[in-house]
Backbone bond lengths (Angstrom), bond angles and torsions (degrees), N, CA, C in turn:
res aa  C-N    CA-C-N  psi(-1)  N-CA   C-N-CA  omega(-1)  CA-C   N-CA-C  phi
1 M - - - 1.443 - - 1.527 107.91 -
2 L 1.311 116.52 132.15 1.459 122.73 -179.54 1.521 108.94 -91.10
3 Q 1.319 116.69 120.49 1.461 121.14 179.23 1.514 109.36 -134.77
4 N 1.308 116.01 139.02 1.457 122.59 173.92 1.514 108.17 -139.93
5 A 1.310 116.11 151.93 1.463 121.62 174.57 1.520 107.71 -118.12
6 Y 1.325 115.89 141.85 1.455 121.25 -177.76 1.518 110.84 -134.70
7 L 1.313 115.48 150.03 1.449 122.61 163.94 1.519 104.68 -98.84
8 L 1.314 117.27 124.17 1.458 122.38 -178.23 1.519 107.64 -112.68
9 R 1.322 116.25 121.39 1.466 121.40 -175.16 1.524 109.39 -119.85
10 F 1.335 116.27 124.96 1.461 122.44 173.36 1.519 107.04 -105.02
11 W 1.325 118.27 130.76 1.456 120.53 -176.77 1.522 110.50 -154.07
12 R 1.299 114.93 162.14 1.468 121.54 170.49 1.513 107.52 -149.40
13 S 1.311 116.25 148.55 1.462 120.35 -173.52 1.522 112.36 -77.57
14 S 1.319 117.72 -20.96 1.467 121.08 174.00 1.521 108.46 -157.43
15 A 1.314 116.19 166.92 1.461 120.92 -177.81 1.528 112.36 -62.67
16 R 1.307 117.54 -21.91 1.473 121.06 -179.05 1.523 113.38 -88.26
17 N 1.312 117.75 -13.95 1.466 121.31 -177.64 1.525 111.23 -88.78
18 D 1.331 115.75 157.87 1.461 121.38 176.29 1.524 110.16 -69.62
19 W 1.328 115.29 154.79 1.454 120.92 174.74 1.519 109.45 -68.87
20 R 1.311 116.07 144.63 1.464 123.66 175.72 1.527 107.19 -119.95
21 I 1.314 116.20 160.36 1.457 121.26 -177.60 1.522 108.53 -130.18
22 T 1.327 116.15 131.36 1.462 121.80 174.88 1.521 107.82 -119.22
23 L 1.324 116.42 129.48 1.455 123.26 178.39 1.522 107.52 -112.14
24 I 1.332 116.55 120.20 1.464 121.35 -177.92 1.528 108.46 -120.08
25 P 1.337 117.94 110.95 1.463 120.00 177.58 1.530 110.48 -66.89
26 V 1.318 116.38 141.01 1.462 122.16 176.95 1.524 106.82 -96.51
27 G 1.312 116.99 125.26 1.451 120.04 179.48 1.511 111.75 131.36
28 E 1.329 114.94 -150.56 1.463 120.90 -173.86 1.522 113.15 -62.02
29 D 1.326 117.26 -47.31 1.466 120.83 -178.89 1.515 108.11 -97.83
30 S 1.321 117.37 99.19 1.463 120.62 -175.74 1.526 111.68 -108.30
31 T 1.332 117.06 35.53 1.454 121.57 178.78 1.521 109.74 -74.93
32 E 1.324 116.71 122.60 1.462 121.00 178.97 1.520 110.09 -69.67
33 Q 1.323 115.27 145.79 1.459 121.34 173.84 1.518 106.99 -127.44
34 H 1.324 116.09 139.80 1.460 121.27 -175.45 1.522 109.88 -115.66
35 F 1.340 115.44 142.41 1.455 122.09 -178.35 1.519 109.13 -135.26
36 G 1.320 115.63 145.58 1.459 121.30 -179.98 1.515 113.46 -91.82
37 T 1.342 116.65 -19.19 1.464 120.09 -178.93 1.523 110.00 -142.62
38 L 1.328 115.55 160.13 1.458 120.06 174.29 1.526 110.92 -64.05
39 D 1.329 116.75 -34.14 1.466 119.78 177.32 1.524 111.35 -60.82
40 D 1.335 117.29 -41.17 1.470 120.95 178.05 1.527 110.91 -63.65
41 L 1.333 116.75 -43.46 1.465 121.21 178.37 1.524 110.21 -62.08
42 Y 1.327 116.43 -48.80 1.462 120.87 -179.12 1.530 110.99 -59.82
43 R 1.317 117.14 -43.87 1.466 121.67 179.36 1.534 110.25 -60.01
44 H 1.328 116.11 -44.08 1.468 120.20 179.04 1.532 111.03 -61.46
45 L 1.327 117.06 -47.72 1.464 120.22 -179.08 1.523 111.20 -64.78
46 Q 1.305 116.56 -41.30 1.461 120.36 179.12 1.528 110.66 -62.31
47 E 1.318 117.82 -44.45 1.466 121.26 178.43 1.520 111.22 -65.57
48 S 1.326 117.47 -37.57 1.464 121.36 -179.35 1.517 111.82 -63.74
49 Y 1.327 117.14 -36.54 1.458 120.21 -177.42 1.521 112.80 -93.71
50 T 1.321 118.05 -17.50 1.455 120.99 175.16 1.521 109.85 -79.00
51 N 1.330 116.39 -41.22 1.468 122.94 -179.07 1.523 108.86 -131.07
52 P 1.345 118.95 71.12 1.467 120.34 -172.93 1.519 114.44 -61.41
53 I 1.321 119.00 -33.43 1.462 119.55 -178.42 1.518 110.14 -72.28
54 E 1.345 117.61 -43.67 1.456 120.01 178.00 1.521 111.29 -64.32
55 A 1.337 117.30 -31.05 1.459 121.37 -178.23 1.522 111.89 -81.61
56 G 1.338 117.85 -2.45 1.452 120.53 176.03 1.515 114.39 98.43
57 A 1.318 118.83 4.69 1.462 120.72 178.60 1.525 108.62 -72.40
58 D 1.299 115.88 141.11 1.458 121.68 178.76 1.521 107.77 -95.54
59 P 1.332 119.60 107.40 1.462 120.71 -176.24 1.519 113.32 -62.68
60 R 1.316 119.17 -20.38 1.471 121.17 178.63 1.513 111.72 -67.58
61 R 1.333 117.90 -23.50 1.463 120.98 -179.32 1.520 111.60 -77.43
62 H 1.316 118.44 -9.37 1.454 120.83 -170.35 1.526 111.93 -123.27
63 T 1.326 116.96 40.96 1.453 119.04 -175.44 1.519 113.20 -105.27
64 K 1.315 120.39 -14.47 1.451 122.38 -178.95 1.517 110.55 -75.93
65 S 1.306 116.02 139.02 1.457 120.72 174.30 1.519 107.95 -100.15
66 H 1.328 115.78 132.06 1.463 120.35 179.60 1.525 110.89 -109.70
67 E 1.336 117.77 16.95 1.452 120.61 -179.69 1.520 109.77 -64.23
68 G 1.328 115.11 135.09 1.450 120.11 176.89 1.514 114.23 77.37
69 R 1.318 118.05 4.88 1.463 121.50 179.68 1.513 109.33 -126.85
70 G 1.320 115.72 162.78 1.457 120.22 173.97 1.513 110.02 -70.01
71 R 1.299 115.94 169.92 1.465 120.07 179.47 1.509 110.08 -67.19
72 V 1.298 116.13 144.40 1.467 121.73 -179.75 1.497 109.14 -105.04
């Protein structure tokens, strides 16, 4: 099962500017990614989970099963 946790930050530098989106993965790869629209963010997430290897996901990080146990 492929699982990732993210911190999702919506921000703008002033009330007149457009909203921006920052996606920060929690864990080993904590490289921030920035998006200008929700559509861009959604497209990125959809591509990441449709083709995780092409998107750079390491399948070895997602091999533990947590069924029947509390969150780790």
